N, C-alpha and C positions, 0 to 999 in steps of 0.2 A: 260348568259354573261359571260365573263372571267374580272376577273376586278386587276391592278397593287396591288403591294406590295412591297415597298423598306424593309430593313434592313443590319445594323449598322455594318458592320466587324471590330475589332480592329487593332493594327496593327501585331500583334501576333496572329490573324488567318489569316489573310493576308499573312503572311509567308508560316504558316505552308502549306497553296492550291497555293503557289508559284514553287513548284517543280511539279504539276501537271499541271499550265499553262503553265510551260518552255518546256516541252514537249510533252504541246496543246493535253493534255488528256479531255478530259469533267466532271466536277464534274454532280456526280452520286444523290448525297446524298445532302440535306439540313437539321441539324440538329436543334432546335429548345426545349428550356426549360424555366422550369420556372421562371428564376432568372431574373431581366434586362441585362447581358450582352448578355442571351442567349434567347430574346424572345419567347412566345410559338404562333408560324403558327397557331396551332387547336385555339386558344381564340383568336387571331386574324381573325377567320373564314377563313384560305388560303383551299380554295378547287382545285381540279382536273381541269387546264385549266388556272387558275390562271397565273400571271408572277409573279417572284420575281424578283427585280433586288439588288442585296449586293451591298451596297455603303461605300465608307473608304476614311477615312483625311487621307492628304501628306502636307507637307507646307502651310498649310492652305488651303489647295485648296482640292474639293471633287472633287471625282474619283467613277465612274459608274463602277463596274467593272467587267460586266455581265446582262445577263440575263437567264432567266431560266422560263422555263412552268411546271409548278410542270401537272405530269403525274400520281400519287399514292399519297395522304397521309396514313400513318402509324403510329400508336405509338409502337415504342417498350418499353418493361420495361423492 
C-alpha cells in the first residue's frame, strides 16, 4: 500500500528548481536531511511506491508544486 507525503519547499528551494521547471525537465531526485529545513524521508518512513508532494507558500497561498512517486530510497553519505 502506498502513502502520500508532503514536504515544504521554502522560496529559495523553489527558485533553485525553477530552471528545470521552465525547461519542462522532471526532477529525478528529492533530498532530505537531519535538519528541520530538509526533513528526513527515511525517518518519515517514505518507501518506494509512496507519493511525495512538495508544497510552497507565496502571497499567503499554499501551492502544490508537483507529485513524485518514489522509485528508490538510497542514503548518500
